[in-house]
C-alpha positions in Angstrom: -17.3 -24.7 42.6 -16.4 -21.6 40.6 -16.1 -21.1 36.8 -13.0 -19.1 36.1 -14.9 -17.0 33.7 -17.2 -15.7 36.5 -14.3 -14.3 38.5 -14.3 -10.9 36.7 -18.0 -10.4 37.4 -18.0 -11.0 41.2 -18.7 -8.2 43.6 -15.7 -6.6 45.2 -16.8 -8.0 48.6 -16.7 -11.5 47.3 -13.3 -11.0 45.7 -11.9 -9.6 48.9 -13.1 -12.6 50.9 -11.7 -14.9 48.2 -8.3 -13.2 48.5 -8.3 -13.8 52.2 -9.4 -17.4 51.7 -6.6 -18.2 49.2 -4.0 -16.5 51.5 -5.2 -18.7 54.4 -5.0 -21.9 52.4 -1.6 -20.9 51.0 -0.1 -20.3 54.5 -1.6 -23.5 55.8 -0.3 -25.6 52.9 3.2 -24.0 53.1 3.5 -24.8 56.8 2.3 -28.3 56.3 4.2 -29.4 53.2 7.4 -27.9 54.3 7.7 -29.9 57.5 10.8 -32.1 58.0 12.2 -34.0 56.2 10.9 -31.9 53.4 13.1 -28.9 54.4 16.1 -31.1 54.5 15.5 -32.4 51.1 14.9 -28.9 49.6 11.2 -29.6 49.1 9.9 -29.2 46.5 12.7 -30.3 44.2 10.5 -31.0 41.2 7.0 -30.2 39.9 4.1 -30.7 42.2 1.1 -32.6 40.8 -2.5 -32.1 42.1 -4.8 -34.9 41.0 -8.5 -34.0 40.8 -11.3 -36.5 40.5 -15.0 -35.8 39.8 -15.0 -32.4 41.6 -14.4 -29.1 39.9 -10.6 -28.3 39.6 -10.8 -24.6 39.8 -9.8 -24.2 43.6 -6.9 -26.6 43.0 -5.7 -24.4 40.1 -6.0 -21.2 42.1 -4.2 -22.5 45.2 -1.7 -24.1 42.8 -0.9 -20.7 41.3 0.1 -19.4 44.7 2.1 -22.4 45.6 4.0 -22.2 42.3 4.8 -18.5 42.9 6.2 -19.3 46.4 8.1 -22.5 45.5 9.4 -21.7 42.1 8.3 -25.1 40.9 5.5 -25.9 38.5 2.2 -27.0 40.1 0.3 -29.2 37.6 -3.4 -29.9 38.1 -4.3 -33.2 36.5 -8.0 -34.0 36.1 -8.8 -37.7 36.5 -12.6 -37.8 36.4 -14.7 -40.9 36.2 -15.4 -43.9 38.4 -16.6 -41.7 41.3 -13.0 -40.6 42.2 -11.5 -44.1 42.2 -9.2 -43.2 39.2 -7.8 -40.1 40.9 -7.3 -42.0 44.2 -5.5 -44.8 42.4 -3.2 -42.4 40.7 -2.1 -40.8 44.0 -1.9 -44.1 45.8 0.6 -45.4 43.3 2.7 -42.3 43.2 6.0 -41.9 45.0 5.4 -41.1 48.7 7.6 -38.0 48.6 4.8 -35.3 49.0 5.0 -34.2 45.3 1.7 -35.7 44.3 -1.5 -34.5 46.1 -5.1 -35.6 45.9 -7.9 -33.0 45.8 -10.0 -34.9 48.3 -13.7 -34.5 48.9 -16.3 -36.6 50.8 -16.6 -38.7 47.7 -13.5 -40.7 48.8 -14.8 -41.4 52.3 -18.3 -42.2 50.9 -16.8 -44.7 48.4 -14.9 -46.3 51.3 -18.0 -46.5 53.5 -20.0 -48.0 50.6 -17.2 -50.5 50.0 -16.8 -49.2 46.4 -13.2 -48.2 46.9 -10.1 -50.3 46.2 -8.2 -48.2 48.8 -8.2 -47.6 52.5 -8.4 -43.8 53.0 -7.0 -44.0 56.5 -4.0 -46.3 55.8 -3.1 -45.1 52.3 -3.6 -41.4 52.6 -2.9 -38.6 55.1 -4.4 -35.2 55.3 -2.4 -32.2 54.3 -4.7 -29.2 54.6 -8.4 -28.4 54.5 -9.3 -26.1 51.7 -12.8 -25.2 52.7 -16.5 -26.1 52.9 -18.7 -26.7 49.9 -22.4 -26.0 49.7 -24.9 -27.2 47.2 -28.1 -26.0 45.5 -30.9 -28.0 43.9 -31.5 -26.9 40.3 -33.8 -28.0 37.6 -34.0 -27.6 33.8 -36.3 -24.6 32.9 -38.7 -27.0 31.1 -39.5 -28.7 34.4 -42.9 -27.3 35.6 -41.8 -26.8 39.2 -40.9 -23.5 40.9 -40.5 -24.8 44.4 -39.4 -28.0 46.1 -43.0 -28.8 47.0 -44.0 -28.6 43.3 -41.0 -30.7 42.3 -41.9 -33.4 44.8 -45.6 -33.3 43.7 -44.4 -33.7 40.1 -42.1 -36.6 41.0 -44.9 -38.4 42.8 -47.2 -38.0 39.8 -44.4 -39.5 37.5 -42.8 -42.3 39.5 -39.4 -43.0 37.7 -40.1 -40.3 35.2 -37.6 -37.7 36.5 -33.8 -38.0 36.4 -31.3 -36.6 38.9 -27.7 -36.1 37.7 -24.6 -36.7 39.8 -20.8 -36.7 39.4 -20.7 -40.5 39.7 -21.7 -43.3 42.1 -20.8 -42.5 45.7 -20.4 -38.7 45.2 -22.2 -36.1 47.3 -24.7 -35.3 44.4 -25.5 -39.0 44.3 -26.1 -39.0 48.0 -28.3 -35.9 47.6 -30.4 -37.6 44.9 -31.0 -40.6 47.2 -31.7 -38.4 50.2 -34.4 -36.6 48.2 -35.9 -40.0 47.3 -35.9 -41.1 50.9 -37.0 -37.8 52.5 -39.8 -37.0 50.0 -40.9 -40.6 49.3 -40.3 -40.3 45.5 -38.6 -42.3 42.9 -36.2 -40.1 41.0 -33.8 -42.0 38.8 -30.1 -41.4 39.5 -27.9 -40.7 36.4 -24.2 -40.7 37.0 -21.8 -38.6 35.0 -18.0 -38.4 34.9 -17.7 -35.2 37.0 -19.8 -32.3 38.3 -19.3 -30.2 35.2 -20.7 -32.9 33.0 -23.6 -33.4 35.4 -24.4 -29.7 35.3 -24.2 -29.6 31.5 -26.5 -32.6 31.3 -29.0 -30.6 33.3 -28.5 -27.4 31.3 -29.1 -29.4 28.1 -32.2 -31.0 29.5 -30.9 -34.6 29.2 -31.7 -34.8 32.9 -34.2 -32.8 34.8 -32.4 -32.0 38.1 -29.0 -31.8 39.8 -27.8 -30.9 43.3 -24.6 -29.0 42.3 -22.0 -26.9 44.0 -23.6 -23.5 44.7 -21.1 -21.3 42.9 -21.4 -23.2 39.7 -25.2 -23.4 40.2 -25.4 -19.6 40.6 -23.6 -19.0 37.3 -26.2 -21.1 35.5 -29.1 -19.7 37.4 -28.1 -16.2 36.5 -27.7 -17.1 32.9 -31.2 -18.7 32.9 -30.0 -22.1 31.8 -31.3 -23.8 35.1 -33.8 -22.8 37.7 -32.8 -22.8 41.4 -35.2 -24.3 43.9 -33.3 -24.6 47.2 -30.0 -24.7 48.9 -28.7 -27.5 51.2 -27.4 -25.2 53.9 -29.1 -25.0 57.4 -29.6 -21.3 56.8 -30.0 -19.3 53.6 -26.8 -18.9 51.6 -25.3 -15.5 51.2 -24.5 -16.4 47.6 -28.1 -17.4 46.7 -30.1 -15.5 49.3 -33.4 -15.7 47.3 -33.4 -19.5 47.4 -35.0 -21.2 50.5 -33.3 -24.0 52.3 -34.5 -27.5 52.0 -35.2 -27.2 55.8 -37.6 -24.3 55.0 -39.1 -26.4 52.3 -40.2 -29.0 54.7 -37.3 -31.3 55.1 -35.6 -30.6 58.4 -32.9 -33.2 58.2 -31.9 -32.4 54.6 -28.8 -30.4 55.4 -25.8 -31.3 53.3 -22.3 -29.8 52.8 -19.0 -31.1 51.5 -15.4 -30.2 52.0 -12.3 -29.9 49.9 -8.8 -30.9 51.1 -5.4 -31.9 50.0 -4.1 -35.3 50.9 -1.2 -37.5 49.9 0.5 -40.8 50.5 2.0 -41.0 54.0 5.7 -39.9 54.2 8.1 -40.3 57.1 8.9 -37.1 59.0 10.0 -36.0 62.4 6.8 -34.1 63.2 3.4 -34.6 61.9 1.6 -32.5 59.3 -1.2 -31.8 61.9 1.3 -30.4 64.5 2.9 -28.2 61.8 -0.4 -26.7 60.9 -1.4 -26.2 64.6 1.8 -24.3 65.2 1.2 -22.1 62.2 -2.0 -20.8 63.9 -3.8 -20.8 60.5 -7.5 -21.4 60.4 -9.7 -21.5 57.4 -12.8 -19.5 58.0 -16.0 -21.2 56.8 -17.7 -17.8 56.9 -15.1 -16.4 54.5 -15.4 -19.5 52.3 -19.2 -19.4 52.2 -19.2 -16.0 50.6 -17.5 -17.6 47.7 -19.2 -21.0 47.7 
């Protein structure tokens, strides 16, 4: 999503929106996690752990900083990349069901379940705590690839069947789905190359080990600005405010190629007198996708 090193260089407008975004998520999480019987038990009474799979961990760390300040308990972000999120999910599924271990969930976990790749049931073994926001993606290529548009990339792929590689954060992740969607939509044969997480996939593209990657737009922007990759398109229905010079894949001739993800916190179900959803509804807190899109 975001490289921490890029935060100091963001425009003030983006930083202001980002502050609002973090405050929104913080209020939502506090209302949700502190529902009974958490209050009765003095929750949290020990460190909170946030387990992150193949996704970037930066948003978990930023939200964790605010929760730590409010609760006076350490919030530890534990990366568990690899296996398309199954390692992270297993770590949370085996944790004590007391609300102190959270999973940074993304569509990867539901995709794995739908593809029957998961060893867990996301409905029975996890419950939602709070949405963090929407995630948008950008198609980038290594500068050595002789394509400056999606049309040129597709033409190149058709001239080299199986000769181009597309990185992902692992089997069953959103970037993997994007690679296969490109193959199906454009009628090409681009070879999928799974990595342990999104950062490794982006670095594989930066190094030229693979030719292309559909990565989170904020991370992609940092690399586009540094010249280590070339941006070709975004996966949003309309042009991104973060990458306004890039056309959408819809504009590029693929009207059904619209793809976004989401980030959320989930945990093992715990018994309580009122549900997490009702607690959040009473807090009247809403996460604005418009605010989030200015960051992502």
